[in-house]
C-alpha positions as CSV (number, residue, x, y, z in Angstrom):
1,M,26.1,-5.8,5.4
2,N,24.7,-2.5,4.2
3,N,20.9,-3.0,4.0
4,I,19.6,0.0,2.0
5,K,16.0,0.0,0.8
6,F,13.5,2.6,-0.4
7,T,9.8,1.6,-0.8
8,V,7.2,3.8,-2.5
9,K,3.4,3.4,-2.5
10,A,0.8,5.7,-4.0
11,D,-2.7,6.9,-3.4
12,V,-3.7,8.1,-6.9
13,E,-6.6,10.5,-7.5
14,E,-7.7,11.9,-10.9
15,Y,-4.9,14.5,-11.3
16,E,-3.0,14.2,-8.1
17,V,-1.0,11.5,-6.2
18,E,0.2,11.1,-2.7
19,L,3.4,9.2,-2.7
20,Y,4.3,7.4,0.5
21,G,7.9,6.4,1.1
22,S,9.8,4.4,3.7
23,F,13.6,4.3,3.7
24,Q,16.1,2.1,5.6
25,T,19.8,2.6,5.6
26,K,22.5,1.4,7.9
27,G,20.3,1.1,11.0
28,F,18.4,4.3,10.3
29,S,14.8,4.3,9.0
30,G,12.0,6.7,8.5
31,K,8.9,7.5,6.4
32,G,7.2,10.4,4.8
33,S,4.7,11.4,2.1
34,G,4.1,14.2,-0.4
35,Y,1.4,15.3,-2.7
36,F,2.2,15.8,-6.4
37,G,0.4,16.5,-9.6
38,I,0.6,13.3,-11.7
39,S,2.3,15.4,-14.4
40,Q,5.1,16.3,-12.0
41,V,5.8,12.7,-11.3
42,I,5.7,11.8,-15.0
43,E,8.1,14.7,-15.7
44,F,10.5,13.4,-12.9
45,C,10.4,9.9,-14.4
46,Q,11.2,11.3,-17.9
47,K,14.2,13.2,-16.5
48,A,15.4,10.1,-14.5
49,E,15.2,8.0,-17.7
50,K,17.2,10.6,-19.5
51,I,19.8,10.6,-16.8
52,A,20.0,6.8,-17.0
53,E,20.6,7.0,-20.8
54,T,22.9,10.1,-21.0
55,M,24.5,10.1,-17.5
56,D,24.1,13.8,-17.5
57,E,22.0,16.4,-15.7
58,K,20.0,16.0,-12.5
59,A,16.3,15.4,-11.5
60,E,14.3,16.2,-8.4
61,L,10.9,15.4,-7.1
62,A,10.2,17.4,-4.0
63,G,7.3,17.3,-1.6
64,L,7.8,20.2,0.9
65,T,6.0,21.8,3.8
66,R,6.5,25.6,3.8
67,R,6.3,28.3,6.5
68,S,3.9,31.2,6.1
69,D,6.9,33.3,4.8
70,G,7.5,30.7,2.0
71,S,10.7,29.2,3.4
72,I,11.0,25.5,3.6
73,F,9.9,24.0,7.0
74,L,10.2,20.3,6.2
75,E,11.1,18.1,3.2
76,T,8.5,15.3,3.5
77,F,9.2,13.3,0.3
78,V,12.2,14.2,-1.8
79,I,14.1,12.2,-4.4
80,R,17.1,13.7,-6.1
81,V,18.9,11.8,-8.9
82,Y,22.4,12.6,-10.3
83,P,25.1,10.7,-12.1
84,L,28.2,9.6,-10.2
85,S,30.1,8.4,-13.3
86,T,29.9,9.1,-17.0
87,S,29.7,5.5,-18.3
88,K,26.5,5.0,-20.3
89,L,27.0,1.3,-20.3
90,N,27.4,0.6,-16.6
91,G,27.1,4.0,-15.1
92,V,26.6,4.7,-11.4
93,V,23.9,7.1,-10.2
94,G,23.2,8.5,-6.9
95,I,19.6,8.6,-5.6
96,H,19.3,10.8,-2.5
97,I,16.2,10.2,-0.5
98,T,14.8,12.6,2.2
99,L,11.6,11.7,4.0
100,G,10.0,13.6,6.9
101,E,7.0,13.5,9.1
102,Y,5.1,16.6,10.1
103,P,5.2,17.3,13.9
104,S,2.1,16.1,15.7
105,S,1.5,19.0,18.1
106,D,3.0,22.2,16.7
107,C,5.8,23.5,14.4
108,R,8.8,23.2,16.7
109,E,12.0,22.4,14.9
110,E,12.9,19.8,17.6
111,E,9.8,17.8,17.0
112,K,10.5,17.0,13.3
113,L,11.2,13.4,12.3
114,K,13.3,12.8,9.2
115,V,15.6,10.4,7.5
116,S,18.0,11.1,4.6
117,G,20.5,9.0,2.7
118,E,21.9,8.0,-0.6
119,I,21.5,4.8,-2.7
120,Q,24.2,4.3,-5.3
121,T,23.1,2.0,-8.0
122,R,23.6,1.3,-11.7
123,N,21.8,3.4,-14.4
124,Q,19.8,0.4,-15.5
125,H,18.3,0.2,-12.0
126,L,17.4,3.8,-12.2
127,L,15.7,3.2,-15.5
128,Q,13.7,0.3,-14.0
129,F,12.8,2.4,-10.9
130,S,11.4,5.1,-13.2
131,K,9.3,2.6,-15.2
132,D,8.1,1.1,-11.9
133,I,7.0,4.5,-10.6
134,R,5.0,5.0,-13.8
135,A,3.4,1.6,-13.2
136,L,2.5,2.7,-9.7
137,L,0.7,5.7,-11.1
138,S,-1.3,3.5,-13.5
139,G,-2.2,1.1,-10.7
140,S,-0.6,-1.9,-12.3
141,V,1.7,-2.4,-9.3
142,K,1.0,-1.7,-5.6
143,E,4.5,-0.7,-4.5
144,V,8.0,0.0,-5.9
145,I,11.2,-1.1,-4.1
146,L,14.6,0.2,-4.8
147,D,17.5,-1.3,-2.9
148,K,21.2,-1.1,-3.1
149,G,22.4,-3.2,-6.1
150,V,24.7,-6.0,-5.1
151,D,27.0,-5.2,-7.9
152,I,27.8,-1.7,-6.5
153,I,30.5,-0.6,-4.1
């Protein structure tokens, strides 16, 4: 059985939110977090809802750690959403999750911890996930869980 699960929690401040994620897929697991402006998260939710309705375009919410030269050192909390089919009624979407933890002692590449994987689910589940993330921002829910829909592949 493929147990795939993505859990999100939030620490909401006035204009900023730290999203905490944990991801389990096929025996692998990991966690990470990223800081975002609340408006960034709302914009991501709007794009995800549009994808669920139109089955077109892509959306990304990316929490990154950069090197001093501006290049990406580590993706700490990234959600990428994209359609896998064009059906608006029962469409399939891919939700690619990447979570990473910053090294504890220094910036060696070998010390990074990260997990990355895809959840394939129906567009209705993406729509609900987006609504749940908004509820997380408002404080009306404590966590959001997205798991692999049993009606998919």
